[in-house]
N, C-alpha and C positions, 0 to 999 in steps of 0.2 A: 622163636627158639635162637633167632635169628639178632635182636635187640638185645637177649639177656646175657650181658658181658658185664663180668667181677673181676675186680685186681685182683693178682694171686701175688706179685710181687712188682715194687717199682719201677713204671716204664714198661709195664706191658698185661695187655686184657686178652683171657681167657675167650676162644670165639667158639662157635658153635656153625659155622659155617661149614666148616670139611665135612660135617657127617653130610651135608646135603652134597657136596662136591664128589664125594667119593673118594676121596685120597686121608690120609694118614690124619689123625688128629695132632693140633701143633697148641700149644701153650698159651699164642698170646696173636694175635691180630696183627696181620701182614703192616695196615696203614697205622694202627698202633708204633708199631716199632720204626715208621720213617719217619712220624711224627716227635717219635723221640731219638733220632738221628737227624734233625734237619740241620743241625747246629754246627753237624762235623764235615756238611758240604762245603767243597771249595768253593769260591766264588764266581758267577760267571766271567768269561775274556772280555776286555775289554773291548769295545767297538771303536775301529780305525778313524782315524779322523776323515777322511774323505766318505766315508760309507752315507751313503743318502738314503731313506726310507722309500718303499713303494709306496706310491701315491695310490689311491682305490680308483677304477674307473670315475665316471659322472655318468647322470644318466641321460645328456648328450654325447657322449663319446661312444654307447652302446648301439648298437644295429636295430631297427625299425622293426617292431613284432611281423611275424607274418600277416596277410592280409586274410581276414577270414572268408568263409566262401558265401555268396550274395542269399539272402534269404525268400523266400519267391511268397510275396502276398498270400496266398493260399495259406502257406507253412504260417506267417505272422498272425493271420485271423484265430489259428487253431491255437497257437500259443498265449495272445494276448485274452481272448475269452475262449476258454473253455466249457464244451456243451455240459452241462448236469440235466440231470433227471430223475423223475421219482422211481424208486427200487423195486423195478417189476415183480409181479407175483409170482413165484414156482410154478402154482397149477393150482389146480379146485380139487377138494374129496366129492368123494363121490358115495361115502355111503351115510344113512338117515335118512327123514324122510325129507324132499322139499317144503320149504316156507318162506312167502313173502311175509321181510321184515320192514317195518316203517323206524324211520332214523331219524335225529331231532336236524337234519341238515335242509336246506333248502336251495334249488336249483339257482344260479347265476347268469345271466346274460348280459353280453357285452353288445352296442352293435358302433360302436367309436373305436378305432383303434390307430389313428394318423396323431391324434394329439400327444403334446409331452405333458406334465405333470413336473410345475419347475418350484422347485424349493427355494426358502427362501428363510438367509437366520438372521432370527431379533433379539434384539439390544434392547430393550426398555431400561429407562435412567429418570430419572425429577429430573426436576429444573438446573438444580446444583450438580447434577451430571454423579448424583450419586445411585447406584444398582438399583434395579427394586427388584426386591426379595419376597414382599407377602404374599403367601399363596391367593388365588382366585383373582387379583388385581388385573393382571395380564389379559385374560380373556373380555374384562370387561374394557379394557385399553382399548383393547385390536375392535370389538363390535364399535367403540367409538371412532374409532378411526376411520371402518369403514362409511360412517356417516356423514365425516366432517371430509374426507376425500375423496368421495365417489369418483368425479372425473379422473384428477389425480391417477389411480387408480385399476382408469379403464372399464368401471365397473363391475369389477369380477369377484367373485365370490372367495371367499377363505375357506382353509381348512388347518386349524391354528389347534396345536397340541398343546397350546395352555403355557408351554414352556419356550423354546428357543427357534421352534418349527415354524414355518406357517408356510402353504401350498397351495399354486394357484393353479388354474388350466391355461398354458399359454401363459406369456412373460407379461412384465409388468412393464411399466413406460420404460423407466430406467431400473441401470443395475442393481445403482444405491440409492437411495431412497430413505429422506429424511421428512421425517412428521413432526409438528408439534400439536399436542391433545391434551385438553385441558378437559376432567372428571370432575364429578359430583361425588366428594368425598363423604358418603351417607353415615356412615361407622368412625370418623375420627374421634370421636370424643366432645367433640366441640356441642355448644348449647343450641340447638336450632330455635323455632319459634316456639314451640310447645315444650323442649326440652327439658332436662332436669339440674338441680344447681349445682356448685363446687367453686372452688377457689377462683377467683379471679373470673367470677362468671361478669359477662358481659353486659355493654347497656343495653339500653329498647334501640338506639338507633341499628347498632349491628345484629341485634336480636334478630329484625325481618328477613337479616338476608336467608336462604331458606337452606345451605349448606355450605360447608366450607368447600372448597373448588382447590382442584389441586393440577401443577403443568407436567407431563409426561414428556419426554424425547423417545420415537418411536423413530429407529434403524432397520432398514429393511436391506439386506445384501445379497444378493444371488448367490447359491451355494453350488446347485448339481441339476440335471434334467433327467426326469422318470420317462419313457418311454411307457404308453395304453400298451402297448403291443406285449408286452410283457403279461398282461391281464388275458391279452388272448391267446399267448400258450400255455398260461395255467387253464383256463378252459378246456383246452385240447388233451389237458392233463403231460404239459411240459412245462419244465421250469428253467429258466437263463437267469442271470446274473442279477438280472433288476427286476425279478418277480415277487423278491419277497421286500422290498420297498416300496412297489407297486398296490402288493397288500396292507403293508403298513399305513399307504396315503389312505386309502379307501378304509382301513377301519378308525384312520383319524377322525374320518368324516363322519361315521359312524360314533362316535364317542363325542365329538364336535354338537351331533343332531339332538342326542340325547342331553348334551347339555343345555340346550336351546328349550327342550321341554322341563326343567327345572329336575333334572333327576341329580340325585347323589353318585358321584364318579367315582369306581372303585378299578381302578386298572381298564379293563373292556368290559366290566358289569356294573349293569345300569339299575338304579334304583327308584321308582317312584313312591311320590308321597300320596299312599293310598293305604287310609287304616285298614284296608281290608288284608292290606300285607305283613300286619303288624304283630305279631307274637309276645307275650310278656315273658320274660325268663325271670322277673323278680329281681329286687334290687334296685329297682330305679333304667333298668337293660332290659332290651325289645330286641328281637330279632325281627329284621327286616327281609322280604322275602322280594326279590328282585330278577335278572335273568344276564346270563353270560352273551353276550355277541359280537361273534367274529367273522372275517372271511378267512376258508382253510381250502389249500390246492391240494385235493384228487386226483386219484387216477381217473375216476373219471368229469374232471372237470373242475372248475371253482362254485362251491357252494359258500353260503354262508351257515354259520355252527349256532345255535341259539339254547341254552342248559338255563335250568332255573338253578337260583344261584342266594348266598344267606349271608347276609352279616349283619355287626351287633350297634346298635343305634341310643343315645339318649335319651329316656321317656320323656316327649313334649311335651307343654302344661306349664302349669304353674311352678315357679323354683321350690318353693315350701314341698311340693307334692312330691317333687322329685326329691329331695333330701331325706323325710321323712322315709321314703320308700329303700333309698340307698343305704341310708345308717339303721333300717328295720324298729323304728321308735313311733309311738303312737301320737306326742304330743311334740310341736315348737321346742317348747322347754328343755325337749332332753336334747335335742340336736347339740353334735358337737362342735362348733364353727371353724376349728381349727384343721379337723378333715374335712365340712364341706370347703374352705376355701381350698382347700387341694383338688376336691371334685370339682369345682365348679370353673378353675382358671380354665381360660381361653376357651368356651363355651360361649355361643349366642346366644343372646333375648332379644325380645321384642320388648319394648314398654309402653304401655298406656295410659295416659289416650293417645298420644304421638302415633303411635305405631311405630316408631322408628329402633332398628337394627342394632344393637350395638356388641363389641365382643368383651366378655368377665374380665377384667385386672386381679382382682381381688375383691376384699370385704373393707368396711370401713372398721379403724380401732374403736370405737366407740357406738352406741347404740342409735337410734332412728331420733331420740326424744335430745342427746346429751351431742350427736355432733354437728357443729355450728362449721361456716362458711360465711364467705364475707359477699353479700348481695352490694350491689349500683344501683341507685335508685337518683332520680333528678329533685334536685330541692326544688320546689314551688314558688321559692321568690329570686333568683338569680340565675339557673336553668344549672348548674352545677351538680356534675353525680356527686354522690355522696352514699358511701359504703356504710352500712349497715351488719351487725352479726346477728343471724339466725339462726337458727338449727333446722336439718334439712326436716325435720315431721311439721315444725309453725311453718315453711313457706311452702309445700303441697296444704296442709288443712286452710291458712287463713288465706297466703298469695294466688292459691291457684284454685282451691274449694273443694279440693280430692279428697274424699274422706276415708280414713284409715284406718280398720278395726284391729289389725297386731303388729302392723310392724314395727312402731315404737318402741317394743322393750328388744327390739333384735338388730344385728347391725345391719349395716345400708350396700346394696353391691353399686361395688365402683367398675365402671364403664371409662373413665378417662386416663391419665398419661400420670407418673410416680410421682411428676412435679403438680402435677396440676391435676387436681384428681376429682371426677364429676358422680354423684352418688345417686343411686334409685331407691326407695325403699319395697323391702323384698315383695312388697304383695302386688306392685304394680310391674312385675317381671314374668316373662315367661318365657321358657327354653324356646327357640325354631325346631321345627322339625328335622327328623334326616340328620343328624349330626354325627359322625362315628364314635361309638366308642371302643378306645382303643386298650382301656387298660384288660389283665387275663380273668378269666372268668372264673367261678367256681366251683366245683364240681355237681353240685344241683343243676346251676343254670346250664353248663356245659351238658348234660344231661339231656335236662329238659329242651335246649339247644337240637339237640339229633331227634327226640323223640316231635318235637311241635314239627319239624322239617321235613317228614316225610312225604314219599305222596305216589299215589297210586297212579300207575300206568296212564289210564282213561284222566284221571286226575291232572297229571303233568301233558298229556298232548293238550287238553284244552289251556290249559294255563298258557302256554308257547302258542295255540293258535291266536291266543286272543294279544299276547305280546306282537304279536305280528303285526298283528291289523292297529293297534293303541299305536307302535312306531312311527308307522304311515312314511318310512322309507321313500315309496316313489314321489315324497312329495319334497324330499331332499334338494336344493336345485345344485348340487355338487353330482350326487348320484344319476340325474337327468342328464345335466351335462357330459357327465363319463358315457350315456346311453346303458347304463346300468338298470336291469329290472330285476326283480326276484319272483320267483315262483310260489306261491299261498300255498302250495300242496308239501307235506312232507314227503322226500326222497327214499322211494322204495328199494331195498336190497334183496338179492335170493339168501339165504339162510338152510340149515338143514336141524333135523331135529333128531340125535343121537338118539341109542338106545340105552338105558340105562347097563352098568357095569355090574355083570354078574358075577358073585359072590359066593365061592361053596360054605357048608358048612364047617370046616375046620376054620376056615378065615373069620368066617362070623363069630366064634368062641375065642378066636385068638383077637378080635377085636371085644367082644365086651369085657374078659376078663383083662385087659390089660386098661381100658377105661374102668376096672373094678366095678364091675354089672352081676347081680346073681337074676339066673335063669330063673 
């Protein structure tokens, strides 16, 4: 209402503000009236000629602030390092029959508490200072770094998260470390000794090189120091400001340990390449059973929590079999190759007979019979290389002596680069296992996943016990250096079995009629 003013006559506005102040209503606003008469006011008086403006005091002229009272060292510690602890349980119930329960937690013990984890920031670059952005390259580079420079790194083991953080027990010799690592690039799309043809195929002299090599620059810069005593406090059911950081480090050790065992990593969940863990969901998709493993701080101390986990993977095996199942057709002639191109992009394959791994970038525009490329061969007379045009089919059948049964009528798999394609006949390509399927599932696939992932308690306990034995955490060198050991038995806790609630006859009738049931 205070803003709903409308003009009644020239220069004046009606106002509802008086209704709130309690005074008699007026037919105009006082500020509107002042604005209307501002031109009638007399000008301000002139300043005298000898008038001097008053200068504001500068910061130097002000008196110093009063000194603050000194802070005692004990109070400074309380301010800088607040004590934190897990919320205590208010009490325990007494109703019901007591029972011992088995949990999926395994007790953790620690021997060493005086050491420190040293955190280093990892910066990976190519030889021309371009940042490394490929997934999975970091672990290969760091593994090669440890093999190439053991003495420069004081023979220390690493806990590497695969991205920007690396942890050691104790400090490296230098605060800032720079290294050059040469890595064999097995998935570059270049033609190795037994590789596939493509445009600009190398001559025989270059073919003798086993792989193309890439040079990386590795920079390790010291970032922080994390005391292991924070783990000891977690064992006592207490928490400090470094507890979560220390637990994160030993979680990274578990993740790195599973990576070395060839597992598929999905955050803190790990999946082994074991066919007994695969369940077919249809459409070329399979459910893969694995386990989640992480350290947890509890009121009774630190424990390793292991639970069953499931993810979706692409069905490994021949590429044609995957496409038939994915598009639900019974013959390769019925495959929609536009859909196949989208489904296959960025998947990894192994080619026979070289058994080399590549990443799919697309399909050829023509079928295997008609897709041509330039092949360089040495001329017998003067030894100069001569380029000839040959089809992918003829190259593998005539030059390589490989029999192709059905690939001639279908597109080739392209594993090269956009300007330098490298082709393989589709029947020589096999999808490697443990590749995540990231597209959305259908309703039938989702219900099948839920049904086939269900496990009974005894089966689940057996699976978790087997996972702990197969993981062999006691052999992990960094866990051994930390003095961390994990119990093999499930943690038992006390529980209570409560009596079923009593329902009266009227309540039962109300429940039945509310669900539209008849007695």
